[in-house]
C-alpha positions, 0 to 999 in steps of 0.5 A, spaced: 801 651 899 797 647 904 799 643 910 797 638 913 796 637 920 801 631 921 806 637 918 805 642 924 801 639 930 807 637 934 810 643 933 805 648 936 806 646 944 814 647 942 812 653 939 809 656 945 814 653 950 820 657 946 816 663 946 815 663 954 822 661 955 825 667 951 820 672 954 821 670 961 829 670 960 828 677 957 823 680 962 821 687 962 818 692 966 813 695 961 811 693 954 810 698 948 804 695 945 801 695 939 797 689 939 800 686 932 801 679 932 808 680 935 806 684 942 800 680 943 804 674 944 809 677 948 803 680 953 800 674 953 806 670 956 809 676 960 802 677 964 803 670 967 809 672 971 807 680 971 800 680 972 800 688 973 806 689 967 804 696 964 802 697 957 803 703 953 799 704 946 801 710 942 796 713 937 797 720 933 791 724 935 791 727 927 792 720 924 787 715 924 790 709 928 789 702 924 791 698 931 785 701 935 780 696 936 786 690 936 788 694 942 782 694 945 780 687 945 786 685 947 786 689 953 780 686 955 781 679 953 788 680 958 786 684 963 792 689 961 794 695 966 794 699 960 794 706 958 794 710 951 798 716 950 795 720 944 801 724 942 800 731 937 803 736 933 807 739 939 810 733 941 812 730 934 816 737 933 819 738 940 822 730 939 823 729 932 830 733 933 832 727 939 830 722 934 834 724 929 840 725 933 839 718 937 838 715 930 844 719 927 840 719 920 834 723 917 830 717 913 823 719 913 820 712 914 825 710 919 824 717 922 816 717 922 816 710 924 821 711 930 817 717 933 811 714 937 816 709 940 821 714 942 815 718 945 812 712 948 819 711 952 820 718 954 813 717 958 815 710 960 822 713 963 818 718 967 814 713 971 820 709 973 821 704 967 828 702 966 827 696 961 821 695 955 819 689 951 818 691 944 816 685 938 823 688 934 825 682 929 819 678 928 818 681 921 824 680 919 824 673 921 818 671 918 817 675 912 813 681 910 807 682 906 811 685 900 815 678 900 810 674 899 810 674 891 817 672 891 819 664 890 822 660 895 829 661 893 828 669 892 825 669 899 830 665 902 836 670 899 832 676 901 831 674 908 839 672 908 841 679 906 836 682 911 838 678 917 846 681 916 843 688 916 838 688 920 838 693 926 832 696 930 831 704 931 828 702 939 835 700 942 839 706 940 833 711 942 833 707 948 840 708 949 840 715 948 835 715 955 839 711 959 834 705 958 834 697 955 829 694 950 828 687 951 826 684 944 825 676 946 824 675 938 832 677 938 834 672 944 839 667 939 835 661 942 829 664 938 833 667 932 836 660 931 830 656 931 826 662 926 832 662 921 831 654 920 824 654 920 821 652 913 818 658 909 812 654 908 812 655 916 813 662 916 808 664 910 802 660 909 794 660 908 789 661 913 781 661 911 784 663 903 789 669 906 796 669 906 799 670 912 806 671 915 809 668 922 803 663 920 806 658 925 806 662 930 799 665 929 797 657 929 801 655 935 797 661 939 790 661 935 787 657 941 789 661 947 789 668 943 782 669 940 782 668 933 779 674 930 786 678 934 791 672 932 790 672 925 789 680 925 792 683 918 799 686 918 799 693 919 805 697 918 807 701 925 806 708 922 798 706 920 798 702 926 800 709 930 796 713 925 803 716 923 802 715 916 799 723 915 806 725 917 808 724 910 804 731 909 804 734 916 810 738 915 807 741 908 805 747 913 811 748 916 815 751 910 812 754 903 813 751 897 818 757 895 822 757 901 822 749 900 825 749 893 830 755 895 833 751 901 832 744 897 837 747 891 842 750 896 843 743 900 844 740 893 849 745 891 853 745 897 852 739 901 851 735 895 844 732 898 838 731 894 832 733 899 826 728 897 820 733 901 819 737 906 819 732 912 825 730 909 828 737 910 826 737 917 830 732 919 835 733 914 836 740 918 836 737 924 842 732 922 846 737 919 847 742 924 848 735 930 853 732 925 855 735 919 855 733 911 852 726 910 859 724 906 863 727 912 860 723 917 859 717 913 866 717 909 868 711 904 868 704 908 869 700 902 861 700 902 857 704 896 855 710 896 848 713 895 847 718 890 842 722 894 846 723 900 853 721 898 854 717 905 858 710 904 853 705 906 855 697 906 849 694 904 846 688 900 839 690 899 841 697 896 838 701 901 841 707 904 840 707 912 842 714 912 837 718 907 832 712 906 834 712 898 832 706 895 835 703 890 842 705 891 
């Protein structure tokens, strides 16, 4: 829907002031920097107080990262103390078990998306960093592109359900490394403000294109270059290039061995394995924790038909194996 300037103009300085406040209040030692809208804004505010704050971008060397050009432009614009780490096959294989253990799940998308964050945290830890900025929660508070087709009523309901269940893998992964995640958008004051915003200020049109985080982009378009603040949303796995991990593990096991293991796991553990990537993660999970139905017993929730874990969910998503809908 079209907004007239009088509906949002007075909100713009208030929005920037609130973001500045929560960034200051949740100041970190470093930034995991994707140059997405969320970390662009955090970096813009953070360098006012820590001009040399280390910023680390993660790229999978075997993929085609979508963030590269945006990162270069933001680094030049803010003169960031920046480093890009290109991680490869060996780092993925050596860290996958640690990510599975830290998250206590074998959902392929969750592990895939978490991999660059975990590797990034380990690199920063080696540099003596103890706390790290992330942009967690902004998508959940303002909506994802896949929700754009929903009516206002449906969108409001989906958001409410998501808020009740949202969790972020960066937090347990950092804890497993003795580190702390600083997420300004998870600050109670910011979350309360965002939850109360009218939907038309969260999702709206700019130059004929529908965007989420509309009011935040609008608030910063005069201080961050427009081609950067109005960049399209890139899922984490596209931004870092890890989407290729979906087929990356096909070389790790033959089709024959995969089918044999898949059948044995189904018979012995009652777990349905979807592909070779999930098989790898499941084997780590099984070795460390045991059968999912024993690790996540009946808690009054719903039993996942694929892994037999019990999960409490309104969004029909199994947080253990990634099955949807359940």
